C-alpha positions as MATLAB code, in Angstrom:
seq = 'MTIDTKMKTDLTKILSVRGQRGLFNYIAQSRNGAIAASLRDGKRTNFAANSGITTLADISIYTMEGEVKLKDVFLKIQSVLGDADAPASKAAPEELKALFEKALPDYDADRFYVSHMRKVVDWYNELKQFASLDFVEEEAGEEPAPEA';
ca = [
       0.000    0.000    0.000;
       1.361    3.380   -0.952;
      -0.110    6.785   -0.442;
      -1.868    8.066   -3.574;
       0.698   10.347   -5.213;
      -2.102   12.621   -6.450;
      -2.855   13.409   -2.821;
      -0.812   15.800   -0.756;
       1.395   14.378    1.977;
       0.505   15.437    5.505;
       3.765   15.382    7.470;
       1.792   15.413   10.740;
       0.750   11.852    9.849;
       4.149   10.597    8.606;
       6.079    8.999   11.445;
       9.674    8.148   12.130;
      10.056    5.473   14.792;
      13.304    5.060   16.708;
      15.020    1.794   15.767;
      12.754    1.171   12.748;
      13.819    1.508    9.131;
      11.682    3.713    6.928;
       8.679    5.916    7.462;
       5.170    5.074    8.617;
       1.737    6.522    7.899;
      -0.256    7.130   11.094;
      -3.502    5.116   11.078;
      -4.997    5.375   14.559;
      -4.371    5.629   18.256;
      -4.234    2.254   20.005;
      -4.686    1.467   23.667;
      -0.940    1.468   24.320;
       0.474    3.530   21.464;
      -0.180    4.072   17.780;
      -1.030    1.952   14.754;
       0.924    2.881   11.636;
       1.497    1.423    8.172;
       4.879    1.284    6.474;
       5.061    3.622    3.471;
       7.167    0.991    1.711;
       4.929   -2.075    1.934;
       1.785   -1.006    3.814;
       2.387   -3.504    6.620;
       0.634   -2.313    9.782;
       2.395   -2.242   13.112;
       1.261   -1.329   16.607;
       3.991    0.791   18.188;
       4.111    1.090   21.974;
       3.923    4.529   23.533;
       7.622    4.354   24.445;
       8.766    3.531   20.875;
      10.181    6.974   20.164;
       7.558    8.064   17.633;
       8.080   11.462   15.980;
       6.047   13.097   13.224;
       8.102   14.613   10.408;
       6.170   17.872   10.950;
       7.817   18.144   14.385;
      11.373   17.956   13.027;
      13.456   21.023   12.210;
      17.000   21.514   10.974;
      19.377   23.894   12.745;
      20.617   26.862   10.725;
      22.698   29.880   11.689;
      19.484   31.950   11.786;
      17.393   29.483   13.831;
      15.515   26.369   12.744;
      13.933   25.392    9.425;
      10.988   22.965    9.334;
      11.743   19.651    7.630;
       8.980   20.311    5.077;
      10.812   23.458    3.948;
      14.108   21.559    3.801;
      12.478   18.922    1.560;
      11.160   21.663   -0.747;
      14.605   23.291   -0.923;
      16.200   19.923   -1.761;
      13.554   19.390   -4.450;
      14.314   22.813   -5.962;
      18.004   21.851   -6.175;
      17.461   18.292   -7.487;
      14.368   18.715   -9.655;
      13.052   15.239  -10.473;
      16.304   13.483   -9.495;
      16.590   11.418   -6.325;
      18.724   12.653   -3.458;
      22.062   10.890   -3.000;
      21.790    7.584   -1.157;
      22.341    7.775    2.583;
      25.497    5.706    2.115;
      26.960    8.370   -0.193;
      30.242   10.008    0.743;
      29.901   12.684    3.438;
      31.245   15.265    0.970;
      28.401   14.513   -1.470;
      25.773   14.931    1.266;
      27.364   18.142    2.535;
      27.475   19.502   -1.039;
      23.729   18.890   -1.424;
      22.904   20.650    1.834;
      25.263   23.529    1.039;
      23.172   24.132   -2.113;
      19.741   23.482   -0.573;
      20.291   24.973    2.892;
      23.533   26.968    2.690;
      23.262   28.360    6.216;
      22.823   25.000    7.982;
      24.603   24.871   11.336;
      27.475   22.423   10.815;
      28.069   22.312   14.576;
      24.578   20.904   15.244;
      23.457   19.332   11.936;
      25.717   16.328   11.366;
      26.262   13.980    8.429;
      24.276   11.332   10.332;
      21.295   13.749   10.304;
      21.838   14.422    6.592;
      21.683   10.680    5.950;
      18.263   10.454    7.641;
      16.933   13.477    5.753;
      17.952   12.129    2.317;
      16.519    8.691    3.197;
      13.229   10.295    4.208;
      13.238   12.535    1.119;
      13.746    9.586   -1.231;
      11.135    7.476    0.571;
       8.532   10.244    0.406;
       9.376   10.858   -3.247;
       8.958    7.173   -4.098;
       6.033    6.099   -1.896;
       4.082    9.291   -1.153;
       4.393   12.812   -2.543;
       6.613   15.837   -2.127;
       3.484   17.976   -2.502;
       2.695   18.779    1.116;
      -0.488   19.714    2.931;
      -0.270   23.286    4.172;
      -0.450   23.514    7.954;
      -3.284   25.696    9.154;
      -2.836   27.881   12.196;
      -4.262   26.069   15.193;
      -4.433   22.716   13.403;
      -4.069   19.775   15.739;
      -1.130   17.488   14.887;
      -1.603   13.731   14.763;
      -1.684   12.297   18.270;
       1.616   10.886   19.409;
       1.946    7.719   21.382;
];
């Protein structure tokens, strides 16, 4: 099961789970956590409340001027790459740094490490392949997806 690419991706419903590979689409709250489906294969999993669940909408990247929401980072990467995929997460650190120097030139190198860059390009490529890089606009006062 993949998200319909004609639909916009709501990053408040896309989850990263500590220790799990890939991204998950939030389905529902469960008694002890959250039910989510893998973007890759649609397999549903019940994650416990202590699983380290984070929505992509809650993630920001440090810059010299403050923080930039992950959604905006994805859009900046897309403007640099066009239709091309981001480098693989196993790419050389120099290649990843070069991408972020073009997409987010003022990123804070003291707080935004290559390991973070690897996660961001993995997430970018997974969203590009299994969802959409066309994002739902957040409305002021909109409630984010419940976290476990």
